[in-house]
C-alpha positions as CSV (number, residue, x, y, z in Angstrom):
1,M,7.0,28.7,-1.7
2,A,4.5,29.8,0.6
3,E,5.3,30.2,4.2
4,A,3.8,26.9,5.5
5,E,5.8,25.1,2.5
6,S,9.1,26.8,3.6
7,T,8.5,25.8,7.2
8,F,7.7,22.4,6.8
9,W,8.8,21.1,3.5
10,P,12.6,20.2,3.2
11,L,14.4,21.4,0.2
12,S,16.2,17.9,0.1
13,L,12.9,16.6,-1.3
14,G,13.0,18.8,-4.2
15,A,9.5,18.0,-6.0
16,S,6.7,20.7,-5.3
17,P,4.8,19.6,-2.2
18,A,1.2,19.4,-4.2
19,K,2.6,16.6,-6.0
20,A,5.0,14.9,-3.7
21,K,4.6,11.3,-3.0
22,L,5.8,10.3,0.5
23,L,6.1,7.4,2.4
24,V,6.3,7.4,6.4
25,L,7.3,4.0,7.4
26,G,5.2,3.2,10.6
27,S,3.1,5.9,12.3
28,A,3.1,9.6,11.1
29,P,3.4,11.8,14.0
30,S,0.6,14.2,14.5
31,A,2.9,17.3,13.7
32,L,3.8,15.8,10.4
33,T,0.2,15.1,9.8
34,A,-0.8,18.8,10.5
35,G,2.0,20.1,8.3
36,T,0.8,18.0,5.3
37,R,-2.5,19.3,5.8
38,S,-1.3,23.1,5.6
39,L,0.2,22.0,2.2
40,N,-3.1,20.7,0.9
41,F,-2.3,17.3,-0.2
42,E,-3.7,14.1,1.0
43,H,-2.7,12.1,4.3
44,V,-3.5,8.4,4.4
45,S,-3.0,6.1,6.8
46,A,-3.1,2.3,6.2
47,A,-4.3,1.8,9.8
48,Q,-7.3,4.2,9.1
49,L,-8.1,2.7,5.9
50,I,-8.5,-0.7,7.6
51,G,-10.4,0.8,10.5
52,Q,-12.9,2.0,8.0
53,E,-13.2,-1.3,6.2
54,I,-13.8,-2.9,9.6
55,S,-16.6,-0.3,10.7
56,R,-18.4,-0.8,7.3
57,Q,-18.0,-4.5,7.8
58,T,-16.7,-5.4,4.5
59,P,-15.0,-8.7,3.7
60,A,-11.5,-7.2,3.9
61,G,-12.8,-5.6,7.1
62,A,-13.8,-8.9,8.7
63,Q,-10.5,-10.5,7.5
64,A,-8.6,-7.7,9.2
65,K,-10.5,-7.5,12.4
66,R,-10.3,-11.7,12.7
67,A,-6.2,-11.0,12.3
68,Q,-6.5,-8.2,14.8
69,E,-8.4,-10.3,17.4
70,Q,-5.9,-12.9,17.2
71,G,-3.2,-10.6,17.8
72,L,-1.7,-11.0,14.0
73,P,-0.8,-8.3,11.5
74,V,-3.3,-7.6,8.7
75,P,-2.7,-10.3,6.0
76,D,-1.0,-8.9,3.0
77,Q,-3.5,-9.6,0.7
78,T,-6.2,-7.8,2.7
79,L,-4.1,-4.7,3.2
80,L,-2.9,-4.7,-0.5
81,S,-6.5,-5.0,-1.6
82,V,-7.7,-2.1,0.6
83,L,-4.5,-0.1,-0.5
84,R,-5.0,-0.8,-4.0
85,R,-8.5,0.6,-3.9
86,W,-7.1,3.9,-2.5
87,F,-4.3,4.0,-5.1
88,W,-6.0,3.6,-8.4
89,M,-8.9,5.8,-7.2
90,R,-6.8,9.0,-6.6
91,K,-5.7,11.3,-9.2
92,P,-2.4,10.2,-10.8
93,D,-0.8,13.4,-10.3
94,A,-1.7,14.3,-6.8
95,G,0.6,14.2,-4.0
96,F,0.1,12.2,-0.8
97,V,1.6,11.2,2.5
98,L,1.0,7.6,3.2
99,S,1.8,6.3,6.7
100,D,1.6,2.8,8.1
101,F,2.9,1.2,5.0
102,P,4.3,-0.8,3.6
103,A,4.8,-2.9,6.3
104,T,6.7,-5.9,4.6
105,L,9.1,-6.1,1.8
106,L,6.4,-8.0,-0.3
107,Q,4.3,-4.7,0.2
108,A,6.7,-2.4,-0.9
109,Q,7.4,-4.2,-4.0
110,V,3.8,-4.1,-5.1
111,F,3.5,-0.7,-4.1
112,D,6.6,0.2,-6.2
113,E,4.6,-1.7,-9.3
114,W,1.7,0.2,-8.9
115,L,3.9,3.6,-9.0
116,D,5.6,2.2,-12.1
117,A,2.5,1.3,-13.8
118,R,1.5,5.0,-13.2
119,G,4.6,6.4,-14.6
120,T,5.6,8.0,-11.4
121,G,7.9,7.4,-8.1
122,L,8.3,8.3,-4.6
123,T,9.5,11.9,-3.7
124,G,11.0,10.6,-0.3
125,V,10.6,8.2,2.7
126,A,10.4,8.9,6.2
127,V,10.7,7.1,9.3
128,S,10.2,8.1,12.9
129,D,12.0,5.0,14.7
130,E,14.2,3.0,12.4
131,T,14.3,0.1,15.1
132,S,10.6,-0.3,14.4
133,V,10.6,-0.9,10.5
134,S,11.9,-3.7,9.0
135,P,15.6,-3.3,7.9
136,A,14.8,-5.3,4.6
137,I,12.1,-2.2,3.7
138,I,14.8,0.3,4.7
139,N,17.3,-1.2,2.6
140,H,15.0,-1.7,-0.3
141,Y,14.4,2.1,-0.6
142,R,17.9,2.8,0.1
143,T,18.6,0.4,-3.1
144,L,16.1,2.5,-5.1
145,G,18.4,5.4,-4.4
146,L,16.1,7.0,-1.8
147,D,17.3,8.7,1.4
148,I,15.6,7.6,4.5
149,I,14.7,10.8,6.3
150,P,13.9,10.9,10.1
151,T,10.4,12.4,10.6
152,D,11.8,15.1,13.3
153,L,14.3,16.5,10.2
154,L,11.3,16.4,8.0
155,M,9.3,18.6,10.3
156,A,12.2,20.6,11.4
157,A,12.9,21.7,7.6
């Protein structure tokens, strides 16, 4: 492994960093984002994708903006449509770090279906603060046999 990989990529995740598929439940710390860039794979934030939709004034962006103005989360249907476009436009074997998603069990289950349809799975799941993430989502990924890795351990690996 290159030096950046050995200082950032935890051996417990196994797969080559370039092909790893990692979820960060909640927002990714900036040090994690910088670490993934050094490994040359994509970091995607659901919040950033929604922000782009809002700035482009797309129908999905308008729905998201209305929800945010009312202090509500972006509806599952809207968030899933934005993430679906990103997921199916990317190269199937390319690695990624996806943060701020999934926020609900439904989103997690739909994302699992997309991964299954592509014949792939997640390499790992990280979380910076378990108290800010739905226990149902954490249990869902544990049931699938994935360890929930604290982001501070991921960055220190």
